[in-house]
Structures are given as structure tokens and as C-alpha cells.
N, CA, C and O atoms as a GROMACS GRO file, in nm:
protein
  360
    1MET      N    1  12.359   8.473  20.051
    1MET     CA    2  12.379   8.638  20.004
    1MET      C    3  12.495   8.760  20.030
    1MET      O    4  12.541   8.855  19.966
    2ALA      N    5  12.513   8.694  20.170
    2ALA     CA    6  12.613   8.771  20.224
    2ALA      C    7  12.768   8.760  20.199
    2ALA      O    8  12.860   8.832  20.237
    3ILE      N    9  12.766   8.609  20.097
    3ILE     CA   10  12.851   8.542  20.030
    3ILE      C   11  12.898   8.646  19.878
    3ILE      O   12  13.013   8.670  19.840
    4ASN      N   13  12.782   8.685  19.821
    4ASN     CA   14  12.777   8.801  19.718
    4ASN      C   15  12.798   8.901  19.767
    4ASN      O   16  12.837   8.974  19.675
    5SER      N   17  12.798   8.975  19.891
    5SER     CA   18  12.817   9.087  19.895
    5SER      C   19  12.967   9.090  19.960
    5SER      O   20  13.040   9.179  19.917
    6ILE      N   21  13.020   9.005  20.059
    6ILE     CA   22  13.194   9.022  20.083
    6ILE      C   23  13.269   9.046  19.958
    6ILE      O   24  13.346   9.140  19.944
    7SER      N   25  13.239   8.945  19.859
    7SER     CA   26  13.289   8.939  19.737
    7SER      C   27  13.289   9.050  19.626
    7SER      O   28  13.376   9.058  19.538
    8SER      N   29  13.181   9.136  19.640
    8SER     CA   30  13.206   9.262  19.569
    8SER      C   31  13.271   9.365  19.638
    8SER      O   32  13.318   9.455  19.567
    9ARG      N   33  13.282   9.371  19.733
    9ARG     CA   34  13.326   9.423  19.850
    9ARG      C   35  13.447   9.434  19.776
    9ARG      O   36  13.467   9.534  19.708
   10GLN      N   37  13.530   9.343  19.782
   10GLN     CA   38  13.654   9.224  19.770
   10GLN      C   39  13.706   9.344  19.608
   10GLN      O   40  13.797   9.416  19.566
   11SER      N   41  13.578   9.297  19.575
   11SER     CA   42  13.654   9.323  19.427
   11SER      C   43  13.659   9.526  19.386
   11SER      O   44  13.709   9.608  19.308
   12THR      N   45  13.582   9.516  19.486
   12THR     CA   46  13.561   9.649  19.466
   12THR      C   47  13.699   9.724  19.485
   12THR      O   48  13.741   9.807  19.405
   13ALA      N   49  13.779   9.677  19.627
   13ALA     CA   50  13.879   9.666  19.683
   13ALA      C   51  14.022   9.680  19.588
   13ALA      O   52  14.136   9.722  19.608
   14VAL      N   53  13.971   9.638  19.511
   14VAL     CA   54  14.110   9.518  19.441
   14VAL      C   55  14.109   9.673  19.329
   14VAL      O   56  14.212   9.737  19.310
   15ASN      N   57  13.953   9.715  19.257
   15ASN     CA   58  13.964   9.789  19.137
   15ASN      C   59  13.990   9.913  19.215
   15ASN      O   60  13.982  10.027  19.170
   16THR      N   61  14.010   9.892  19.290
   16THR     CA   62  14.042  10.102  19.333
   16THR      C   63  14.188  10.135  19.428
   16THR      O   64  14.231  10.224  19.500
   17GLU      N   65  14.236   9.979  19.368
   17GLU     CA   66  14.429   9.976  19.435
   17GLU      C   67  14.512   9.973  19.247
   17GLU      O   68  14.611  10.034  19.208
   18ALA      N   69  14.409   9.865  19.161
   18ALA     CA   70  14.476   9.855  19.074
   18ALA      C   71  14.513  10.010  19.010
   18ALA      O   72  14.459  10.120  19.027
   19VAL      N   73  14.643   9.961  18.922
   19VAL     CA   74  14.746  10.098  18.868
   19VAL      C   75  14.693  10.090  18.713
   19VAL      O   76  14.700  10.003  18.626
   20SER      N   77  14.640  10.209  18.719
   20SER     CA   78  14.613  10.194  18.568
   20SER      C   79  14.780  10.196  18.450
   20SER      O   80  14.897  10.232  18.466
   21PRO      N   81  14.680  10.122  18.310
   21PRO     CA   82  14.799  10.160  18.209
   21PRO      C   83  14.881  10.287  18.200
   21PRO      O   84  14.999  10.306  18.169
   22THR      N   85  14.811  10.347  18.227
   22THR     CA   86  14.908  10.517  18.127
   22THR      C   87  15.034  10.547  18.317
   22THR      O   88  15.148  10.586  18.342
   23GLU      N   89  14.938  10.506  18.378
   23GLU     CA   90  15.012  10.546  18.551
   23GLU      C   91  15.098  10.402  18.588
   23GLU      O   92  15.049  10.290  18.601
   24LYS      N   93  15.292  10.455  18.604
   24LYS     CA   94  15.375  10.343  18.595
   24LYS      C   95  15.445  10.409  18.736
   24LYS      O   96  15.468  10.529  18.749
   25LYS      N   97  15.475  10.307  18.837
   25LYS     CA   98  15.515  10.374  18.956
   25LYS      C   99  15.678  10.392  18.941
   25LYS      O  100  15.738  10.477  19.006
   26ASP      N  101  15.733  10.316  18.861
   26ASP     CA  102  15.895  10.257  18.820
   26ASP      C  103  15.937  10.408  18.725
   26ASP      O  104  16.052  10.423  18.767
   27SER      N  105  15.920  10.496  18.650
   27SER     CA  106  15.912  10.557  18.519
   27SER      C  107  16.024  10.694  18.580
   27SER      O  108  16.014  10.762  18.682
   28PRO      N  109  16.098  10.696  18.502
   28PRO     CA  110  16.210  10.768  18.554
   28PRO      C  111  16.216  10.918  18.562
   28PRO      O  112  16.117  10.935  18.491
   29PRO      N  113  16.249  11.025  18.588
   29PRO     CA  114  16.232  11.155  18.605
   29PRO      C  115  16.210  11.245  18.477
   29PRO      O  116  16.298  11.213  18.397
   30LYS      N  117  16.146  11.322  18.434
   30LYS     CA  118  16.153  11.377  18.281
   30LYS      C  119  16.335  11.458  18.290
   30LYS      O  120  16.396  11.516  18.380
   31GLN      N  121  16.363  11.426  18.166
   31GLN     CA  122  16.478  11.451  18.171
   31GLN      C  123  16.525  11.615  18.106
   31GLN      O  124  16.630  11.677  18.092
   32ALA      N  125  16.428  11.630  18.088
   32ALA     CA  126  16.418  11.814  18.030
   32ALA      C  127  16.449  11.848  18.139
   32ALA      O  128  16.559  11.903  18.150
   33GLU      N  129  16.367  11.828  18.257
   33GLU     CA  130  16.300  11.935  18.360
   33GLU      C  131  16.433  11.928  18.462
   33GLU      O  132  16.445  12.008  18.555
   34ASN      N  133  16.537  11.819  18.435
   34ASN     CA  134  16.602  11.838  18.490
   34ASN      C  135  16.778  11.879  18.462
   34ASN      O  136  16.880  11.900  18.527
   35LYS      N  137  16.733  11.872  18.328
   35LYS     CA  138  16.906  11.915  18.252
   35LYS      C  139  16.923  12.064  18.256
   35LYS      O  140  16.835  12.150  18.258
   36PRO      N  141  17.081  12.082  18.258
   36PRO     CA  142  17.104  12.287  18.314
   36PRO      C  143  17.180  12.272  18.197
   36PRO      O  144  17.227  12.184  18.125
   37VAL      N  145  17.171  12.420  18.208
   37VAL     CA  146  17.124  12.492  18.096
   37VAL      C  147  17.277  12.512  18.084
   37VAL      O  148  17.353  12.563  18.167
   38SER      N  149  17.305  12.463  17.964
   38SER     CA  150  17.508  12.523  17.901
   38SER      C  151  17.498  12.674  17.865
   38SER      O  152  17.410  12.737  17.806
   39ALA      N  153  17.616  12.712  17.918
   39ALA     CA  154  17.630  12.849  17.825
   39ALA      C  155  17.590  12.793  17.710
   39ALA      O  156  17.532  12.688  17.682
   40PRO      N  157  17.661  12.950  17.607
   40PRO     CA  158  17.627  12.891  17.433
   40PRO      C  159  17.750  12.881  17.420
   40PRO      O  160  17.841  12.918  17.494
   41SER      N  161  17.753  12.811  17.284
   41SER     CA  162  17.861  12.771  17.267
   41SER      C  163  17.899  12.876  17.151
   41SER      O  164  17.813  12.934  17.084
   42SER      N  165  18.071  12.897  17.133
   42SER     CA  166  18.173  13.025  17.058
   42SER      C  167  18.194  12.952  16.941
   42SER      O  168  18.231  12.835  16.949
   43THR      N  169  18.171  13.022  16.805
   43THR     CA  170  18.142  13.009  16.693
   43THR      C  171  18.282  13.108  16.636
   43THR      O  172  18.306  13.219  16.684
   44VAL      N  173  18.383  13.031  16.503
   44VAL     CA  174  18.444  13.105  16.516
   44VAL      C  175  18.442  13.113  16.339
   44VAL      O  176  18.523  13.033  16.292
   45VAL      N  177  18.363  13.195  16.229
   45VAL     CA  178  18.351  13.230  16.139
   45VAL      C  179  18.503  13.247  16.069
   45VAL      O  180  18.601  13.237  16.143
   46THR      N  181  18.518  13.267  15.950
   46THR     CA  182  18.620  13.286  15.819
   46THR      C  183  18.561  13.303  15.735
   46THR      O  184  18.473  13.222  15.704
   47ILE      N  185  18.586  13.417  15.661
   47ILE     CA  186  18.595  13.496  15.550
   47ILE      C  187  18.647  13.452  15.467
   47ILE      O  188  18.757  13.425  15.516
   48SER      N  189  18.649  13.415  15.341
   48SER     CA  190  18.696  13.354  15.213
   48SER      C  191  18.785  13.504  15.136
   48SER      O  192  18.768  13.618  15.181
   49MET      N  193  18.834  13.488  15.071
   49MET     CA  194  18.920  13.606  15.040
   49MET      C  195  18.853  13.698  14.901
   49MET      O  196  18.897  13.810  14.875
   50ALA      N  197  18.747  13.635  14.822
   50ALA     CA  198  18.593  13.647  14.741
   50ALA      C  199  18.529  13.723  14.851
   50ALA      O  200  18.493  13.840  14.842
   51GLY      N  201  18.518  13.647  14.957
   51GLY     CA  202  18.369  13.766  15.023
   51GLY      C  203  18.456  13.909  15.080
   51GLY      O  204  18.386  14.002  15.120
   52LYS      N  205  18.566  13.919  15.080
   52LYS     CA  206  18.612  14.003  15.223
   52LYS      C  207  18.641  14.054  15.049
   52LYS      O  208  18.540  14.125  15.057
   53ALA      N  209  18.676  14.072  14.945
   53ALA     CA  210  18.676  14.168  14.802
   53ALA      C  211  18.535  14.213  14.807
   53ALA      O  212  18.499  14.330  14.803
   54ALA      N  213  18.459  14.112  14.816
   54ALA     CA  214  18.284  14.131  14.777
   54ALA      C  215  18.245  14.271  14.882
   54ALA      O  216  18.191  14.379  14.858
   55LEU      N  217  18.297  14.214  15.001
   55LEU     CA  218  18.255  14.367  15.121
   55LEU      C  219  18.332  14.505  15.055
   55LEU      O  220  18.266  14.592  14.998
   56ALA      N  221  18.454  14.512  15.068
   56ALA     CA  222  18.560  14.624  15.003
   56ALA      C  223  18.462  14.700  14.845
   56ALA      O  224  18.454  14.811  14.792
   57GLU      N  225  18.408  14.570  14.824
   57GLU     CA  226  18.396  14.682  14.687
   57GLU      C  227  18.221  14.715  14.756
   57GLU      O  228  18.139  14.788  14.701
   58ALA      N  229  18.210  14.680  14.816
   58ALA     CA  230  18.039  14.737  14.846
   58ALA      C  231  18.001  14.856  14.917
   58ALA      O  232  17.899  14.924  14.906
   59THR      N  233  18.142  14.876  15.023
   59THR     CA  234  18.143  14.952  15.128
   59THR      C  235  18.205  15.095  15.082
   59THR      O  236  18.183  15.202  15.139
   60GLU      N  237  18.317  15.070  14.928
   60GLU     CA  238  18.404  15.159  14.936
   60GLU      C  239  18.298  15.298  14.901
   60GLU      O  240  18.180  15.295  14.866
   61THR      N  241  18.405  15.439  14.929
   61THR     CA  242  18.340  15.542  14.877
   61THR      C  243  18.349  15.588  14.744
   61THR      O  244  18.432  15.533  14.673
   62ALA      N  245  18.266  15.696  14.685
   62ALA     CA  246  18.266  15.702  14.553
   62ALA      C  247  18.351  15.799  14.499
   62ALA      O  248  18.350  15.819  14.378
   63ALA      N  249  18.472  15.902  14.622
   63ALA     CA  250  18.608  15.896  14.570
   63ALA      C  251  18.687  15.807  14.596
   63ALA      O  252  18.806  15.839  14.582
   64GLN      N  253  18.656  15.655  14.647
   64GLN     CA  254  18.717  15.583  14.620
   64GLN      C  255  18.781  15.508  14.418
   64GLN      O  256  18.875  15.483  14.342
   65THR      N  257  18.535  15.512  14.455
   65THR     CA  258  18.549  15.448  14.292
   65THR      C  259  18.608  15.527  14.202
   65THR      O  260  18.699  15.490  14.129
   66ALA      N  261  18.564  15.627  14.204
   66ALA     CA  262  18.639  15.739  14.094
   66ALA      C  263  18.763  15.752  14.078
   66ALA      O  264  18.804  15.791  13.969
   67ALA      N  265  18.886  15.710  14.222
   67ALA     CA  266  18.999  15.711  14.198
   67ALA      C  267  19.013  15.603  14.122
   67ALA      O  268  19.070  15.608  14.013
   68GLU      N  269  18.966  15.501  14.168
   68GLU     CA  270  19.019  15.305  14.095
   68GLU      C  271  18.996  15.323  13.940
   68GLU      O  272  19.075  15.291  13.852
   69ALA      N  273  18.828  15.403  13.920
   69ALA     CA  274  18.824  15.450  13.759
   69ALA      C  275  18.925  15.492  13.682
   69ALA      O  276  18.959  15.436  13.578
   70ARG      N  277  18.995  15.627  13.746
   70ARG     CA  278  19.126  15.708  13.664
   70ARG      C  279  19.204  15.564  13.682
   70ARG      O  280  19.292  15.545  13.597
   71ASN      N  281  19.195  15.519  13.724
   71ASN     CA  282  19.329  15.420  13.741
   71ASN      C  283  19.309  15.287  13.634
   71ASN      O  284  19.395  15.199  13.638
   72GLY      N  285  19.236  15.280  13.574
   72GLY     CA  286  19.180  15.162  13.450
   72GLY      C  287  19.127  15.023  13.542
   72GLY      O  288  19.155  14.907  13.510
   73ASP      N  289  19.038  15.064  13.672
   73ASP     CA  290  18.984  14.968  13.713
   73ASP      C  291  18.863  14.974  13.624
   73ASP      O  292  18.809  15.084  13.625
   74HIS      N  293  18.799  14.872  13.538
   74HIS     CA  294  18.692  14.851  13.469
   74HIS      C  295  18.588  14.810  13.537
   74HIS      O  296  18.482  14.853  13.493
   75GLN      N  297  18.581  14.738  13.633
   75GLN     CA  298  18.490  14.763  13.735
   75GLN      C  299  18.396  14.851  13.807
   75GLN      O  300  18.275  14.856  13.827
   76ALA      N  301  18.541  14.947  13.849
   76ALA     CA  302  18.470  15.112  13.919
   76ALA      C  303  18.418  15.202  13.759
   76ALA      O  304  18.315  15.269  13.749
   77GLN      N  305  18.530  15.176  13.637
   77GLN     CA  306  18.439  15.241  13.534
   77GLN      C  307  18.315  15.224  13.519
   77GLN      O  308  18.255  15.323  13.477
   78ARG      N  309  18.238  15.110  13.543
   78ARG     CA  310  18.112  15.066  13.481
   78ARG      C  311  18.057  15.135  13.583
   78ARG      O  312  17.953  15.189  13.545
   79LEU      N  313  18.087  15.164  13.727
   79LEU     CA  314  18.007  15.173  13.823
   79LEU      C  315  17.971  15.327  13.810
   79LEU      O  316  17.852  15.360  13.805
   80GLN      N  317  18.068  15.414  13.806
   80GLN     CA  318  18.062  15.538  13.762
   80GLN      C  319  17.971  15.579  13.658
   80GLN      O  320  17.911  15.686  13.655
   81VAL      N  321  17.962  15.449  13.537
   81VAL     CA  322  17.856  15.524  13.394
   81VAL      C  323  17.734  15.460  13.466
   81VAL      O  324  17.661  15.481  13.369
   82LYS      N  325  17.659  15.407  13.544
   82LYS     CA  326  17.560  15.299  13.585
   82LYS      C  327  17.526  15.447  13.714
   82LYS      O  328  17.414  15.495  13.728
   83GLN      N  329  17.597  15.475  13.758
   83GLN     CA  330  17.557  15.567  13.841
   83GLN      C  331  17.530  15.747  13.775
   83GLN      O  332  17.451  15.835  13.808
   84SER      N  333  17.613  15.741  13.696
   84SER     CA  334  17.586  15.881  13.613
   84SER      C  335  17.449  15.850  13.515
   84SER      O  336  17.380  15.945  13.480
   85ALA      N  337  17.416  15.718  13.476
   85ALA     CA  338  17.307  15.720  13.417
   85ALA      C  339  17.177  15.785  13.513
   85ALA      O  340  17.090  15.868  13.488
   86ALA      N  341  17.212  15.704  13.637
   86ALA     CA  342  17.091  15.695  13.731
   86ALA      C  343  17.068  15.836  13.748
   86ALA      O  344  16.960  15.883  13.713
   87LYS      N  345  17.156  15.905  13.795
   87LYS     CA  346  17.141  16.059  13.838
   87LYS      C  347  17.109  16.134  13.674
   87LYS      O  348  17.117  16.256  13.677
   88LYS      N  349  17.085  16.089  13.572
   88LYS     CA  350  16.995  16.161  13.456
   88LYS      C  351  16.886  16.152  13.454
   88LYS      O  352  16.818  16.250  13.424
   89ALA      N  353  16.840  16.056  13.477
   89ALA     CA  354  16.729  15.936  13.509
   89ALA      C  355  16.618  16.044  13.590
   89ALA      O  356  16.508  16.092  13.566
   90ALA      N  357  16.717  16.049  13.699
   90ALA     CA  358  16.606  16.102  13.837
   90ALA      C  359  16.607  16.273  13.812
   90ALA      O  360  16.543  16.347  13.887
   0.00000   0.00000   0.00000
């Protein structure tokens, strides 16, 4: 009986010293914690000629539209007709 109690104590000691499969002693530290914070990168944006023209048309004043319509700009003339129809409906 003394032999059985000693062997059970030894197996218990071995079991408490065993490393669980999910625990690794040699695992490297997490990379996310050690990464330095980088400065935001700069981005250069270029706007095409068509984009610039669309922006100019969208931001022009009523006086500019009227002047262009008098000089024969068909888009400005259509916009004036649309604006006058909207005023009549309101």
C-alpha cells in the first residue's frame, strides 16, 4: 500500500507541472501591442477638368448664369427656364 500512495503523489505532482496545450511558454509577444503609432499618410488628390467645370457650374451665382444665358450659353438658358418655372409654381 505504501507504493500506491507514493506513485499517486508523484503522478499528481507531474500533472500540476504539465503545461496545458493552450499555454505556450515560448510564444512571441503580441505584435499589436508593440507596434508604434505611425503618422497619417498624406494623399494628393487631383480633380479632372470635367470635375472642375461641374464644380464651377454648381457654384455659380444667378447673375453669372444670366450673363452666360445672354451670351448664348444653352446650359445657362435651360437653367434659367427651369428656375423661372419653379418660381411660377411656388
